[in-house]
Each structure stands twice: as structure tokens, then as C-alpha cells.
C-alpha positions as CSV (number, residue, x, y, z in Angstrom):
1,M,202.4,-61.5,33.7
2,P,198.6,-61.9,33.8
3,A,198.8,-64.8,31.4
4,Y,201.1,-66.7,33.8
5,L,198.8,-65.9,36.8
6,I,195.8,-67.2,34.8
7,L,197.9,-70.3,34.0
8,L,198.5,-70.8,37.8
9,V,194.8,-70.5,38.4
10,A,194.2,-73.2,35.7
11,V,196.7,-75.6,37.3
12,L,195.2,-75.0,40.8
13,S,191.7,-75.4,39.5
14,R,192.7,-79.0,38.5
15,L,194.5,-79.8,41.7
16,M,192.1,-78.3,44.3
17,P,189.5,-80.8,45.5
18,H,186.0,-80.0,44.3
19,P,182.7,-82.0,44.1
20,D,182.3,-84.2,41.0
21,W,179.2,-82.3,39.9
22,L,181.1,-79.0,39.7
23,N,183.8,-80.2,37.3
24,F,185.1,-76.6,36.9
25,T,188.5,-76.1,35.4
26,A,190.1,-72.9,34.2
27,V,192.3,-74.7,31.6
28,G,190.3,-73.8,28.4
29,G,190.0,-70.1,29.2
30,A,193.6,-69.9,30.4
31,L,195.0,-71.5,27.3
32,L,192.9,-69.2,25.0
33,Y,194.2,-66.2,27.0
34,F,197.8,-67.5,27.0
35,G,197.7,-68.0,23.3
36,A,196.3,-64.6,22.7
37,R,198.8,-62.7,24.9
38,R,202.1,-64.6,24.6
39,S,204.4,-65.6,21.7
40,W,204.7,-69.1,20.2
41,R,208.0,-69.6,22.0
42,E,206.4,-69.0,25.4
43,M,203.8,-71.7,24.9
44,L,206.1,-74.4,26.2
45,A,205.6,-73.2,29.8
46,P,201.8,-73.9,30.0
47,L,202.2,-77.1,28.1
48,A,204.9,-78.3,30.6
49,A,202.9,-77.1,33.6
50,L,199.8,-79.0,32.4
51,M,201.7,-82.1,31.5
52,V,203.2,-82.2,35.1
53,T,199.7,-81.6,36.5
54,D,198.4,-84.6,34.4
55,Y,201.2,-86.7,35.8
56,C,200.6,-85.7,39.4
57,L,196.8,-86.2,39.2
58,T,197.2,-89.6,37.5
59,V,199.8,-91.0,39.9
60,F,199.1,-89.2,43.2
61,S,195.3,-88.5,43.1
62,Y,193.9,-91.3,41.0
63,H,196.6,-93.8,41.9
64,Y,197.0,-95.1,38.4
65,T,200.1,-96.0,36.5
66,F,201.1,-93.1,34.3
67,V,201.1,-94.1,30.6
68,W,202.2,-91.0,28.6
69,T,200.7,-92.3,25.3
70,A,197.2,-92.0,26.9
71,Y,197.7,-88.2,27.2
72,V,199.0,-87.4,23.7
73,T,195.5,-86.4,22.5
74,T,195.0,-84.1,25.6
75,W,198.5,-82.5,25.2
76,A,197.9,-82.0,21.5
77,W,194.7,-80.2,22.4
78,Y,196.5,-78.0,24.9
79,V,198.7,-76.8,22.0
80,G,195.7,-76.5,19.8
81,A,193.8,-74.3,22.3
82,M,196.8,-72.0,22.6
83,A,197.1,-71.9,18.8
84,L,193.3,-71.0,18.6
85,G,193.8,-68.2,21.1
86,H,196.9,-66.9,19.1
87,I,195.2,-67.2,15.7
88,L,191.8,-65.9,16.7
89,L,192.7,-63.3,19.4
90,H,196.3,-62.2,19.2
91,A,195.9,-59.5,16.6
92,R,192.4,-58.4,17.4
93,T,190.3,-59.2,20.5
94,T,186.6,-58.6,20.2
95,F,183.6,-60.0,22.0
96,V,182.6,-62.1,19.0
97,R,186.1,-63.5,18.6
98,V,186.3,-64.4,22.4
99,A,182.8,-66.0,22.1
100,A,184.0,-68.0,19.1
101,G,187.0,-69.2,21.1
102,V,184.8,-70.1,24.1
103,V,182.7,-72.3,21.8
104,L,185.5,-73.7,19.6
105,G,187.9,-74.6,22.5
106,P,185.6,-76.8,24.5
107,T,183.9,-78.2,21.4
108,S,187.2,-79.3,19.9
109,F,188.2,-80.9,23.2
110,F,184.8,-82.7,23.4
111,V,185.0,-84.1,19.9
112,L,188.7,-85.0,20.0
113,S,188.9,-86.5,23.5
114,N,185.7,-88.5,23.3
115,Y,186.7,-89.9,20.0
116,A,190.0,-90.9,21.5
117,V,188.3,-92.6,24.4
118,W,186.0,-94.5,22.1
119,A,188.7,-95.5,19.5
120,G,191.4,-96.3,22.0
121,G,189.5,-97.8,24.9
122,I,187.3,-100.7,25.9
123,M,184.6,-98.8,27.7
124,Y,182.4,-98.4,24.6
125,P,181.9,-100.9,21.7
126,H,183.6,-99.9,18.5
127,T,180.4,-99.3,16.7
128,L,178.5,-96.2,15.6
129,A,176.2,-96.8,18.5
130,G,179.1,-97.1,20.9
131,L,180.6,-93.8,19.6
132,G,177.2,-92.1,20.1
133,T,177.0,-93.5,23.7
134,C,180.4,-92.1,24.4
135,Y,179.5,-88.6,23.2
136,L,176.2,-88.7,25.0
137,A,177.8,-89.7,28.3
138,A,180.2,-86.8,28.0
139,I,177.6,-84.0,27.5
140,P,177.5,-83.0,31.2
141,F,181.3,-82.5,31.1
142,Y,181.0,-80.6,27.9
143,R,178.4,-78.3,29.4
144,N,180.6,-77.6,32.4
145,D,183.7,-77.1,30.2
146,V,181.9,-74.4,28.1
147,A,180.6,-72.7,31.2
148,S,184.0,-72.6,32.9
149,T,185.8,-71.5,29.7
150,A,183.3,-68.7,29.3
151,I,183.7,-67.5,32.9
152,V,187.5,-67.6,32.7
153,A,187.6,-65.9,29.3
154,A,185.1,-63.3,30.3
155,L,187.2,-62.4,33.3
156,A,190.6,-62.6,31.6
157,F,189.6,-60.6,28.5
158,G,186.8,-58.5,30.0
159,V,188.2,-57.1,33.3
160,P,191.0,-55.2,31.6
161,V,188.5,-53.6,29.2
162,L,186.2,-52.6,32.1
163,V,189.2,-51.2,34.1
164,R,190.2,-49.1,31.1
165,R,186.7,-47.9,30.4
166,Y,186.0,-46.9,34.0
167,S,189.4,-45.4,34.7
168,G,188.9,-42.9,31.8
169,V,192.1,-43.9,30.0
170,P,191.5,-44.1,26.2
171,A,192.2,-47.5,24.7
172,A,195.1,-46.0,22.5
173,Q,196.9,-44.7,25.6
174,A,196.3,-47.9,27.6
175,S,197.9,-50.1,25.1
176,A,201.0,-47.9,24.6
């Protein structure tokens, strides 16, 4: 149940109005957590929810025509982020593994999405300098993505540990 609640927070963090400078979204941390706590079969629910969110934002908030092929890279990353959570954190969750997920998730999105913008768009020239400019322009978004993923992952993975620690329940009994 907590994985679905965190997914709801992720969707709402994208739909709620916020200042441009904040650029906070709970998506990265939520997908890591969902992947770590749910089965492969259950990963269709967050994918579908985020796909619908992409559609609604594009059509109703940004007032653009929805072209699904423009989102294939993002949707592939959603699956990849859940797979990262499942592979890295499903069997064993430690501080180092969560920290690795916090770095790898946003970094993979940064590399993949900005390459797709450069390769498939007309905003940047298709040169090495254009690719560099594309990545340079995205650094503020990357910084905020790492920060928001770290906050969500710290809360999602850390709060249950703190509750167990301060409630006096041994970890072996709490997981039974």
C-alpha cells in the first residue's frame, strides 16, 4: 500500500502548480520505491498512471498536441527506474544502495532524455557543440531531480526504518 501512496504523491507533484524554479517532482524516488517493493507484474500501474499524467499535462496544461512517439524515451525511463529499484533494492535495502539509486536514477534520465531532445529535435544543432549545449542547459533540472529523488527516497525508505528503531521492534519481527 505505501508504494501506491507514494505513486499518488508522484502524480500529484507533477499536476500541482509550482514555481518554475522549484521543479520538484516525486517521480524518480517513487519509481525507485515502487520497483523495490512491488512485483514486476504490478509495475504496469505506475507506468499507466504516469502515461496518463503525461497526456493530461501535454494537452490540458501546456496546450500542445499529444504525440505519443515524443514520450517513448520518457516511458522507457519510467520502466528503467522501476527496474533499477527492483534490481538494486528489492532483495536488500541499505543506505549505500538507496544512495546509488538516487544518483543512478536522475543521472540516467538526464543522459537519456537530453540526448533524445538533441537527437530528435531542432532546438540544438546536431553537432558535438549542440549536444554539449543541450546538456549544459539541463543542469539546473538535473540538480533539482537529484534533490527531489533524494528527498522522496529518504522519506520512503528511511521513515519505516526510524519507526522500527524507535518503536523498539526488532527488524526480524517487523518484517515478519
